[in-house]
C-alpha positions as CSV (number, residue, x, y, z in Angstrom):
1,M,-68.0,192.9,249.0
2,E,-67.4,189.1,248.8
3,S,-66.8,186.8,251.7
4,A,-65.5,183.3,252.3
5,I,-65.3,181.0,255.2
6,L,-62.3,178.6,255.3
7,I,-62.4,175.6,257.6
8,S,-59.3,173.5,258.2
9,E,-58.2,170.8,260.6
10,S,-54.6,172.0,260.1
11,K,-53.5,175.2,261.8
12,T,-50.5,175.3,259.6
13,D,-52.5,175.2,256.4
14,L,-54.9,177.8,257.6
15,S,-52.1,180.1,258.7
16,L,-50.6,179.8,255.2
17,L,-53.9,180.8,253.6
18,L,-54.3,183.7,255.9
19,T,-50.7,184.9,255.3
20,L,-51.4,184.7,251.5
21,A,-54.6,186.7,252.0
22,K,-52.7,189.4,253.9
23,K,-50.1,189.6,251.2
24,L,-52.8,190.0,248.5
25,G,-54.4,192.8,250.5
26,I,-57.5,190.8,251.5
27,G,-58.9,191.6,254.9
28,I,-59.3,188.7,257.3
29,H,-61.1,188.0,260.5
30,R,-60.7,184.8,262.5
31,L,-64.0,183.6,263.9
32,T,-64.2,182.4,267.5
33,T,-65.9,179.1,268.3
34,E,-68.7,181.2,269.8
35,E,-69.2,183.2,266.5
36,I,-69.3,180.0,264.5
37,E,-71.9,178.5,266.8
38,D,-74.0,181.7,266.6
39,M,-73.9,181.6,262.8
40,S,-75.0,178.0,262.8
41,L,-77.9,178.8,265.2
42,I,-79.0,181.7,263.0
43,N,-78.9,179.5,259.9
44,A,-80.9,176.8,261.7
45,M,-83.5,179.3,262.8
46,K,-83.9,180.8,259.3
47,T,-84.2,177.3,257.8
48,G,-86.8,176.3,260.3
49,R,-88.9,179.4,260.0
50,T,-92.0,178.8,257.9
51,G,-94.2,181.7,258.8
52,E,-97.0,179.3,259.8
53,Y,-98.8,179.6,263.1
54,I,-98.6,176.5,265.2
55,D,-100.9,175.8,268.1
56,A,-98.6,175.1,271.0
57,D,-101.2,173.0,272.8
58,K,-101.7,170.7,269.8
59,Y,-98.0,170.4,269.2
60,L,-97.3,169.5,272.8
61,K,-100.1,166.9,272.8
62,K,-98.5,165.3,269.7
63,L,-95.1,165.2,271.4
64,R,-96.5,163.6,274.5
65,R,-98.1,160.8,272.5
66,K,-94.8,159.6,271.0
């Protein structure tokens, strides 16, 4: 299975692409704003995850100094 996410400022252009996809027999799913935000949050968490242990007290002390 292959997937693609299309982002457009134009509803007309996006509708044209979705109509073409339907005619080609490609399944489509429109993402809600909430789904897009969830995907972005998951991506940010995966990117930020290092697997290293961080001492919360030391981290908070560093933040308070700044």
